[in-house]
N, C-alpha and C positions, 0 to 999 in steps of 0.2 A: 504494500500500500504506500502511495506517495501522499504526503500531507502538505498543506499550505497553511500559513498562519491565518487564524480566524476564519477558515473556510473548511467545508466538508472535504474529506480526503477523496482522491480518485482511486478507482479500482485498479489494481496492478495487472489484471487480466484484460479487461476490455476498455479501461480508461474512463468509464462512466462515473458521474458524481454519485457518491454513496449517501445513504440516509442513516439516521440514527436508529440503533437497534438495541436499546436497553443498555445495561451495564454488567460488567463481570463481577465476580465475587470480591475483587479488590476495589470496586467502585469506579473502574475506568470505563470510559465511553466505548461502546461497541458500535460497529457500522455494518451495513449490508448493502450490497450492490443490487439495485432493482433489475438489472439485466441478467447477469449470470448467477445471481443469488449467493455470491461469495460473502462470507461474514468474517469478522475479525476485529481486533482492537488496534486502532491506529497508534503506532509508537512515535514518540517524539525524538528524532535523532539528535536534536540539539541538546537534550538533557543528558544523553549518554556522552556526548562530546564534552560537555561542561564537566561532567564527573571525571572523565579521563584527563582533561587538562588540569583539573584541580589536583588529581593524584600525581601527575607529572611535575607540576610546580612544587608540590609538597615534598617530593623527593629531591628535586634539583636545588631548592633553596634551603634545604635542611641538612644538617650533618648526619645523615642516616643512610644506610645501604639500601639497595633496592628491596622492595617487599618480597615476601615469600612467593615463590614461583616467578623468579626474575625473568625467565625467558618469556613467559606469558605477559609480564609487565612491559617488557621492551617491545613486544609485538603489538600490544594494546595501545601503547602511547607513542609508537614510532611516528605517527602523523604529526605529533606536536613539534617535532624538529623542523617541520615545514612552515611553522608560524614564526613571524618576526614582529616583535612589538614596535609600534610606532608612537612616539610621543610628540605631539604638536605643542610647542611652547605657547602659553597664553599671552595676552597683550598687557598683562598687569605689570606695572613697574614696581620693583621691590626695593626695600630700604637697603638690604645687605645681600650680596651674593658671594659665594665662594667658588673658586675654580681651581682645578688641579688636573694633572695627568698621571695615570697609573700605567706602568709598563708591565707587560706580560712576558714571561720567559720564552714562550713560543714565538714571540715577535709581535710588534704592534703596540700602540699606545692608545689608551682610551681617555679622552678629555671629558670631564664631567663638570657641570655647573649645578649648584644646589642653592636653595634659599638659605641664607646664613642664619636665620632665626628658627625656622621650622625644620630644616634639614631635608626638605622635599627636593627631589631631583627635578631640575627644570629642563635640561637638555644634555645631550652627550654627542660625541663625534669620534670616529676612529681616524687615526693618522699614523704615519710612520714614526714621527717624533714631534715633540713640542716645538712650535715655531710661531712667529708673529702672524704669518698668513693663516695658519690653521686656527689660531685663536680668534682672528678677525672674522673668519667664516662662522665660527661658533657664536661669537658675541653679536653678530649682525642679526641673529634670529631672536635676540632677547632685548626687551626695552632696557635702556640705561638705568642702572640702580644708583643709589646715593653713594654706596661704598662697595668696593671690591676687596675682599680679603684673599690674599694669595701668598705663595711661598717666595715671590720676589724674583723669579727667573726673568731675564731681560725680554724674552719673547712675549710673555703674558702682560708685562707692564707696557711695552710698546703697543701691543694690540689694544689695551685698555685706553691708552691716550688717543689712539686713532679712531676706534669704534665708539668709545664713550668719553668724549673730551671733558665733560663736566663731572665725571665720577672720581671720587677720592679713592686713593689706594691705601689700605692698611696692610703693612707687611706682617706676616705671621711671626710673633715673637719667639715661638719655639724654633722656627727655622733660623731666626737671627742668632739665637743661642747655639744652634747646631753649627752654623757657619763659623761662629767665633771659636768654638771648640776645635773645629777642623784646622783653623789657622794657628791657634795658640797651643793646641794639645790639651789634654786633661791636667797635665802638670807642667806648666810653663817653666822654662829654665831661668828666665830673667825676672827680676823684680817688677819691671814694667809690665811684662806679660801677665804676671800673677794679679797685679792690681786691675789691669784691663779685663781679665777674665772674670774677676769678682764683679765688676760693673756689669758685664754682659749677663752674668748669672742672675742679677737682681732685677732685670727688666720685667720678668713675668710677675713680680710681686708689687708692681706699681698699679695703683687703682684710682688715683685722683690727680688733678693737675698740679697740686703742691708737690707731691712726690716726684712727678715728672720733671718739674722745674728744678728740684733739688738734684735729681739724677743728671740733668743737663749741666748743672754747675760743676758737679764732680767730674764729668767727662772733660769739661773745659780746663779744670784744674789739673787733671791728669796730663793733658796735652802740654800745659805750661811746664810741668815738671820734667817731662820726657821729650821735649821738643828736639833737643840736641841728639838724643838717641835715635829718634825717627829719621833725622837728617844724615846719619852716618852712611858713608858710601864705601864700597870695596872696589878697588881698581884691579883690572885684569893683570897688570904687571906685578901686583903684590900677591896674587893667588893664581899662579900659572897652572896649578893642578885642578882648578875648578872647571867643570865642563862649560860653564857660562863664559869662561875666558876666551873660548874659541870664536864667539860671535859678538861679544859685547866689550866695550871699553871699560865700563863700570856698571855696578848695580847697587841697589839699596841693600845695606848689610842686614837689616831686620825687616825684610820684605813682608813676611806673614804678619808681624806685629803692625806694620804700617797699613797693610791691607785691612786688617780688622778694625783699626781705628777709623780709617777713612770710610768704611762701610757704616759704622755707627754714626759718625758725624754727618754723613750724607743723608742717611735716613732721618736723623733728627732735624736737619735743616730743611728737608723737603716736606716734613710733616707726616711722613709715612710710618714713623715709629710709634707715635702716640695719637694717631687720628681717632682712635676709639674713645679718647677723652675730650674731643672737640665739642664744646657745648652746642654748636650749630648742628652737629650730626646727632648727638645724643638726644636732642629735643624731639627728633622724629622717631626715636626708638633706640634700644641698646645696640652697640656695635661690638661684635666679638673681636678679640685681639689675636686669635689663633685659628688655624684651619682644622682643629681637632674634630669638629663635627663632620667634616668631609673625610678626613683621614680615617677616623674610627667608625663612622657611620656608613660609608659607602666603599671606600678603597679596601679596607681590611676585610669586610665580609666577602667581597669579590675574590680576594686572594685565598681566603679560607675555603670558599666554595670550589675553586679550581683544585685545591689540594684534596678536598674531600672526594671530588669526582675526577681524580687524575686519570689520564688516559683518554680523555675526550678528543675526538678529531678537531682539527683547526676550526672548521665551520661551527661545530657544536660549542666550542669554547666561546666563540664570538656571540652566538645566540644566548648562551648561558649568562654572559656578562650583561647583555642588553636586557634580559629578563630580570636580572638582579637590580638594574637601574630602574626599569619600568615599575617594578613593584614597590620602589621607594618614592614614586611620584605622588602628586597630591591626591588624585582620585584614580587609582589603577583599576582597570576593568579588563582583565585578561580574556574574559569569556566573549568579548565582542570580536575577538580574532578567531574564535572557534566556529567557523561557518558550518552549518549542517550539511551542505553539499560538498564539503571537503576542499573548497577553494581557499586560497591563502591571500593575505593582504599584499599590496605592492611592496617592493623592496624599499627599505628606509632611504629616503631621498638624501639624507645628510651624511651617509657613510660612504666610504670609498669601495665597499664590496670586496675588500681584500681578504677573501677566504683562501684557504690553501687550495692550490690548483689540483692537488691529488685527493682532496677530501671527498669521500663518497657522498652521494646524494642521500639525504635523510629519508629513513623509512623504507628503503628498498629491500634490505635483507638484514640478517644478523651479521655483525661485523666481527672481524678478528679481534678488535680491541674490546668487544663485549666479553670475551672469554679470557683474554690475556691483557692485563692492565699494566702498561709500562709506567714507570715513575714519571710524574709531571709535577715539577716544583715551581713555585712562583717566587 
């Protein structure tokens, strides 16, 4: 029997419109064909597909193995790999957004933008690596927010200035600390490095404008004390064994220390270090000072999901990441993609379609990787 929404079903033998013929013992409507006298209960294929999709997503997004009878489960839900979630960004301008890219070991980078206050995914995009052009393409689909919280890569900041000229940038303070630790190490050898590292470690404990002003004064005083140290140079003729002597006449003696200070001073001067304390921005709502909501709310679950389901083919990894993002959006409705007739929605217009060339088509057969699970780490 073939059914149509809100209409009597058609007979599967002669195609005539059927008539109601009572109910079965479960209370379901029965139908009878007036021509060939065929009777039966019309089944709703959309209900079955909704149940199978819910079972598929429950396994994909949870740290659990396949249910008992895994071969039957794979066969029953194989059609779900043919669905691709599509998230159309709305036209609402948000107060704060966060953006970052997460890299997968199998190749590719997933750029994600979320609402900085609610944590809802707004948009995503696949690319080979983070760049200004990729971020501009992503940002062009989203109305300009008041504040962008990011990790401070040059590409994302340049894209923000070009796509959203009026948006303020708040550098993630945890990333600032991480960059400072990379330059100074965890145990600096010089006294100047130890003092500067202490200043960098205290920025996450600043919660008001008075503390921020006091921190800026301490940074200025540190520079006055160690100005001569930062200006020290090493000449190639005095260090012939240094690899830099082959191509440089001189270099800064304490380059990592100098780089760390210049980063802190530049962020402070541009207003990107303590933008979350600006009264003009705070009046419209709170401004986070870190990207922890994005790192821990989206990026980390994606990495855990790929580890839990290691061995997925390249195409399946891409779809799994997109489902993880879609289910974190404002109003996810995965069942709208489960068409009763088996059709699938159009390919996501904002992705590059960079699936593995040798990836098998989803749902065609049981794959070798279904029975032999190679290690796939993130």
